[in-house]
C-alpha positions, 0 to 999 in steps of 0.5 A: 500500500502506498503512503503519502505525507501530509504537509503543513501548507504554510511552509511545506519545504521546512517540515520537521519529522514530527510535523509529518505523518503517513496517510494511507488510502481508504479501501472501505466501502462507503455505504457501510463504513463507520469512519465517515465524519457525520458529526463534524459536518453536522456542525456545519449544517449538513445532515445525512439523507436517506442513503450514504450519498444523500445529504441535506444542506440547508433543508435541501436534499442533495446527492453526491457521487461516490467519489464525492463522498470519499473526498468529503470523508477524507477532507472532513476527517483531516479538516484544516489540513492540506491533503496532497492531490496524489493522496486524494486521487488514491482515496477517491479512486482506490481501484481505478486508473486516475485521469488527471482532471477527475479530482478537479471535476470532483472538487468542483462538484463538491463545492457546488454541493456544499453551496449554502453551507459553512464548509469551504474547500481551499485550493493549494495550487498544484499541491492539494486541497484543504477543507474548513468548517466555519461554525 
């Protein structure tokens, strides 16, 4: 299994060994996974819908792709931390050949899905993404 380093987005070139830790891709099936951080996103006004791909944002029921759920899981579990693009690709598409633009499109779709909530996804150009929850 591949390992990726999570880097501090403020000074990625000057990290000590204590500031780095390994991340591994997720191979769980999202529908029955207990790792999804529902409690964290509920604080931002997003609640679970009728299935693992349905959520309610500001009383509006919305559906997200399976890869979107996986990305939301990874980003929320590591909120306020920049996750590298390579890691997010492996996390969202663990058993697939990755097309370079897949992650960009999935993040764009997630941003549309999250509109109206206090959840923001920040881009760290050519490095990765960071999710923030404004409570």
